[in-house]
C-alpha positions in Angstrom: 110.0 57.3 340.7 110.3 60.6 339.4 111.7 64.1 340.1 111.6 67.7 338.2 114.1 70.3 338.7 112.2 73.6 337.4 112.5 77.4 337.1 110.0 77.9 340.1 107.2 76.5 342.2 104.1 76.2 339.9 103.4 75.9 336.1 100.1 77.9 336.5 102.8 80.8 337.4 104.5 80.3 334.1 107.3 77.9 335.5 108.9 75.1 333.4 110.7 72.1 334.1 114.5 72.4 333.6 115.4 68.8 334.2 113.8 65.5 334.7 114.5 61.9 335.9 112.7 58.8 336.3 113.9 55.6 337.8 112.2 52.4 337.1 111.9 49.9 340.2 110.8 46.3 339.7 110.9 43.7 342.3 112.5 45.9 345.0 115.3 47.1 342.6 116.5 49.9 340.3 116.5 48.4 336.9 116.4 51.5 334.7 116.9 55.1 334.5 116.1 58.1 332.3 117.5 61.6 332.8 117.8 64.7 330.7 117.9 68.6 331.1 115.4 70.2 329.0 115.0 73.6 327.1 111.8 75.3 327.7 113.3 78.7 326.5 113.2 80.3 330.0 116.3 81.9 331.8 117.0 80.2 335.1 116.5 82.5 338.0 119.6 83.1 340.1 118.1 81.3 343.2 117.3 78.2 341.4 120.9 78.2 340.0 122.1 78.5 343.6 120.0 75.8 344.8 120.5 73.2 341.9 123.8 74.3 340.2 121.5 74.4 336.7 122.3 77.5 334.8 120.6 79.3 331.8 123.6 78.1 329.7 123.1 74.6 330.5 119.5 74.6 329.7 119.9 76.3 326.4 122.4 73.4 325.4 119.8 70.9 326.3 117.1 69.1 324.1 113.7 70.9 323.6 111.4 70.2 326.7 108.7 68.5 323.9 111.4 66.2 322.9 112.4 65.1 326.6 108.9 64.7 327.6 107.9 62.6 324.9 110.9 60.5 325.6 110.4 60.2 329.2 106.7 59.5 328.7 107.3 56.6 326.7 110.1 55.3 329.2 107.6 55.5 332.0 104.6 54.3 330.0 101.6 53.0 332.3 103.9 52.4 335.4 102.2 54.0 338.4 104.3 56.7 339.8 106.0 57.9 343.0 107.6 61.3 344.1 108.9 62.7 347.1 106.5 65.7 347.7 104.4 64.4 344.8 101.8 67.4 344.8 104.9 69.5 343.1 106.0 66.7 340.7 102.3 65.8 339.7 101.6 69.3 338.6 104.5 69.6 336.4 104.2 65.9 335.0 100.7 66.9 334.0 101.5 70.5 332.7 104.5 69.1 330.6 102.7 66.3 329.2 99.7 68.7 328.3 102.0 70.7 326.3 102.8 67.6 324.0 99.0 66.6 323.8 99.3 63.8 326.5 97.5 63.0 329.5 98.7 61.9 332.9 96.8 58.7 333.4 98.8 57.2 336.2 98.0 57.2 340.1 100.6 59.1 342.1 102.3 58.1 345.6 104.1 60.7 347.5 106.9 59.0 349.7 106.9 61.8 351.9 103.2 61.4 353.2 103.7 57.7 353.3 106.8 58.2 355.5 104.7 60.4 357.9 102.6 57.3 358.5 105.3 54.5 358.7 108.0 56.6 360.4 106.2 59.0 362.7 109.4 59.0 364.9 111.7 60.6 362.0 112.8 64.1 362.9 112.1 65.7 359.6 110.2 64.3 356.4 112.6 66.3 353.9 114.1 63.9 351.5 117.9 64.3 352.6 116.6 64.0 356.4 114.9 60.8 355.8 117.7 59.2 354.0 120.1 60.1 356.9 117.4 58.6 359.4 117.1 55.4 357.6 120.7 55.2 357.1 120.3 54.7 353.2 122.8 55.9 350.4 122.9 59.7 350.0 123.5 61.3 346.7 126.7 63.5 346.2 124.4 66.3 345.1 120.9 66.9 346.2 118.5 69.1 344.1 119.3 67.5 341.0 116.8 65.1 339.3 118.5 61.9 339.1 120.0 62.0 342.4 116.8 62.8 344.1 114.9 60.2 342.1 117.2 57.6 343.3 117.2 58.6 346.9 113.5 58.7 346.6 113.6 55.4 345.2 115.7 54.0 348.0 113.5 55.6 350.5 110.3 54.3 349.0 111.8 50.6 348.9 113.1 51.1 352.8 109.4 52.0 353.6 108.1 48.9 351.8 110.5 46.7 353.8 109.5 48.1 357.2 105.7 47.7 356.1 106.6 44.1 355.3 108.5 43.5 358.4 106.1 45.1 360.7 102.9 43.8 359.3 104.2 40.3 357.9 103.2 41.3 354.3 103.9 39.2 351.4 104.4 42.1 349.3 103.4 45.9 349.2 101.5 47.3 346.1 101.6 50.9 344.8 97.7 50.6 345.5 98.4 49.9 349.2 100.8 52.8 349.3 98.4 55.3 347.9 95.9 54.1 350.5 98.5 54.8 353.3 99.3 58.2 352.2 95.6 59.1 352.7 95.1 57.4 356.0 95.0 59.8 359.0 98.1 59.5 361.3 97.8 56.7 364.1 95.6 54.6 361.8 98.3 52.7 359.9 97.5 49.3 361.1 94.0 49.4 360.6 94.6 50.6 356.8 97.1 47.8 356.2 94.7 45.4 357.5 91.7 46.6 355.7 93.7 46.6 352.7 94.9 43.1 353.0 91.5 41.9 353.6 90.4 43.5 350.1 93.5 42.4 348.3 93.7 39.2 349.7 97.3 39.8 350.9 98.8 37.8 353.6 99.0 39.7 356.8 99.9 38.5 360.3 97.4 38.4 363.0 99.1 41.4 364.5 102.0 43.9 363.8 105.4 42.7 364.8 106.8 45.0 367.5 
């Protein structure tokens, strides 16, 4: 799982990352974490400070963005990535890696899109709302990179458990989550069944109710 805090919405508009966290998940457990603020040489807009609590003074004391991105890229390695509202994080991941001469080569899964298919009854697909809906542990402060990455990790593991229970799967792969996020709503069972036939995953004859 990765999560960025940034100065704005898009790197194409000159926005930069101010903080990044990566949470390594293996065999259904969080096994390691990386978190750092990063100094890209920009002032933090007041509305970002109000949302995240991150100030210009804080990032000025942080390591250079180039150093942080090299460290987190080494930490992540070739592991596939998951983020909540991944379209946002994917843009910054690619842009910040490009600044240090590296390319993004991992597939991204969006836990928000997966939740829309697996939890159609949820009242909202914001991360905090899904955490509350699923009865998962909430962070003390949202809109900080490590807190949001950990909540997204707990949510993704919950979605995997739901898929395993509902469709009698032996396991849930990143590739299956990638297929689910692209599946039209209401066609989840067909997607899981087709993927199981291709991958040889053990699927029950019908979904449990």
